[in-house]
N, C-alpha and C positions, 0 to 999 in steps of 0.2 A: 394825267389823272392823279388826284390826291390819294396816296396810299396810307399815310400815317403821319401824325404830328408827335414829335417827342419834346418833352419838357426836360431840360437838363440844367444842372448847375455848371459852374466853370472854374472851380478852384484848381489852380495848377498843382497843388499838393497831391491830387489824385492821379497825376501822371507819374508812373514808377521812376522815371529818370529824374524827376524833380523831388517827389516826396520821399523816395528811397525807403528808409526804415520806418517812416511815419504812416505808411499806407494802412497799417492795422488800425489806426485811429479813425479812419474813414472807410472801413471795410464795407459797411452797409451801402454807402454810395458807390464804391468801386464795383461791388457785385451787381448793383442795380444798373449801372452804366453798361456793364457787359450784357445784362439781360435785355435792356432796351436796344442795344446795338444788334442783338440777335433778332429781336422783334422786327426791327427795321430791315435787316437782311432778308427775313422771310417774305417781305413784300416785294422783293426783287426790284428795287428802285433803279431807274436809269438816270435820275436827276435828283439833286439835293439842294434845298434852300436852307440857308443858315440865317437866323435873325438874332442879332446880338445887341447888347447895350454898350459895348466897349470899342466899336469902330469909330470912324469920323462922324460926329454929330453936327449937323448943319441946320439952319433955321428953315430952309425951304421945305424939307420933308425928309422921309427916310432915305438914307444915303445908300447907293448901290455902287459897288466897285465895278469898273468896266474893263480892267486889264485882262489880257488874254489868259494869263496864268496868275493865280492867286497863291501867295506863299507866306509862310510865317514860321517862327520857331520859338522855343522857350528860353532864348538867351537871357532875357531880363529876369528869369527865374532860375538861372544857374545851369541851364542845359542847352547851350547854343547848337549842339549837334542833333537835337531832337526837333525836327521840323517836318512840315507837311506842305504839299502843293496840290492844288486842284485846278482843273481846267474850268474857265468861266463859260457860262452858257449865254451868249449874246442874244440868241433867239428868244429866250424867256424874258430877258431884259427888254427887248423891243416890244414884246407883247404886253409887258407890264406898263410901259410908257403909253402904249395905245389904250389900254384899259383904264388908265387913270386920267386920260386927257380931259374929262369933264368932272373929275372928282375934286373934293376940297383940298386934298394934298396929293402931290405927285412925287415920284422918286427924284432925288438929286443925284445925278450921275457923276461919280467921282473917278476921274481918269488922270492921265499924265498932264493934261492941259487945263485941269480944273483950278481956278484961281479964287474961288469963294472962301476957301479955308485951306489950311495945311493938309495936303492930301496924304492919307494913310494908306499906303499901297499894300502893306502886308496884312495877312490875317491876324486879327487880335486874339487874345486868349479866350474871349467869349466864344469864338468859333473854333479855335484850335483844340480846346479840351474835348468837346464832343466829337470832333472830327478824328482825333487820335483814336478814340475807342471804336468809332465806326470803321476806320481803316484797318485796325487790328482785327475786326470781325470780318473783313473782306469786302466792305462796302467802299469802293473807290470809283466814284462816278463824277461827272461834271457838276458844278454847283453855282449858285448865285448867293452872294454875300450882301445882306441888308442890315443896316444899323438903324436902330429906333430913332425917332424924333420926339419932340416934346409938345406936339399938337394935342388937343383934347382926346380923351380915350375914344369917344365915339368916332372921331375922324380916323384914328388909327385902326379901329374896327372896320371902318369902311375901306381903308387901304387893304386890310386883310381880305375883304370880299373881292376887291379888284385883283389882288394877287391870286386868289383861287380861280378867277375867270381866266387869268393868263396861264395858270398851270393847266387848266382843262383844255385851253386852246393849243397849248404846247403838245398835248396828246401822248405823253409818255408817263409811266408810273413815277411819281414824285414823292419823296419823303421830305418833311419839313422839321427842322430843329429850332425850337424857340429857347434860346439860352438865357439864363438869368438866375441869380441867387435871390433868396428871400431876405428876411431881415438880417442886417449886419450888426444888430444891437441886442443879441440874445443873452449875453452874459457880461459880467464885469471883466474888463480886459478885451472885449470884442473890438474889432477894427474901428467901428464908429462910436464906441462907447456904449454903455448899458442903458437900455430903456425897457421897462417892463412891458410896454406896448408892443415890443418886437415879437414876443412869443404869441401875443394875441393876434397880431397880423398874420403870422404864419399859420396858426390854428384855423383862422377864419378862411384864409385863401385856400388851404389844402382841402377843407371841407367843401367850399364852393366849387372847386374844380372836381372833386370826387363826385359831387351831385350834379355836375354840369349846369350850374346856376349862373349862366353867362350874364344875364342882366344885372344880377347882384354884384358881379365882378366889375361891370362897367360903372356901377354906382357906388363903388367902394368909398368908404369914409376917408376923405382926403387928409384929415388930421392924423388918422391912424397910419396911413401910408407914409406921411412925412416922418412921423415919430419912429416908424419901423426901420427907416434907412435901407429900403430894398433897392434892387437894381433890375428885377426881372419882370415886373408887372406889365410894362408896355410891350415887351417881346411877346408875352403870353396873350395879350389882347389882340395883337396883330394875327397871331395864330388862330385864336378863337373866331376872329372875323372870317376865316376861311371856312368855318362850319356854319355860317349864317344860313338860316332857313332849313337846316337839317339836324337831326339828332346825331350824337356821337357817343361812343363808349369810353369813358375815362378809366384808366388803369393806373392806380397809384402804386409805384414799385418800391419807393423808399422815401423816407424823410429823416433827417438828422441834423443836428447843429453842434458838432463837436468843438468848433473853434469860435463859437459865438455868431456864426453865420448859418442861416438855414439853407440846407441843400435838399431840393426836391427833384426826384426823378419820376417821370410819369409818361405814359403813352396815351394818346387820344386817337381812337380808332373810328374811321368813318362808319356810318350806320350800316352800309352795305358789307362791311367787313365781318367775317365769321369768327374773328379772333375771340377766344374765350378770355375772360378776366380772372381765371382761376388762380393766377399768380399774384393777384392784387393783395397788397399789404394794408392792414388796418392801421390808420394813422390817427392818433388822438382818440 
């Protein structure tokens, strides 16, 4: 059963062993990640689904790692001793394959014998950053790692619907993390260069999520998306597809862009959840 969907950024600098003395520059995001992890722990999940834009991307569809154990560390960010391992849940993967058998896109299973692309066996930083905070909060459960693909938004949304069916058939409380940063072009000196449309993209997306305007997100202005230089929209759309046909309660926990990249932390609660949004922060 779907318990909660979390929207998280994934800057390695918010990991204490990586960011060290610079955590004060992203304090709002750090505090919100801790708050979201607490929200997720309260739902007592027995399974975690991580959707990321930074794993192995293939043409067939969203990539799903199939190894028994999924591992990764922050070695490329200067902290090789900071790593995580989660057990993979093959039962949910099998259910997802079944539920997508007649869908426009199906999962591409990435394992030791996959030859369609260079297999990325380790957890990428898009998964590692939120998992770090979840495990610090005491959420250590089996999970499934899914990487976005570049099919049309509507097809990714349909994939999210199929993922929800698989989760419901799995029959255990399940939390979902949709990992992604917003614009990478907010300021001069930003990682992807400056574009004034970056801030407009972030403002618009945060408002649409806050107001649960899913159709408007699916019809997002593509020129604005391109100019923003984002990496999270497709992750979010898969997650939103899991709420197809039902209302949900958005809770915006934080937004900031201290390094020229937009970091959004939010919780999306199923309609049946009694969770209050008293902690919601007004953004823009």
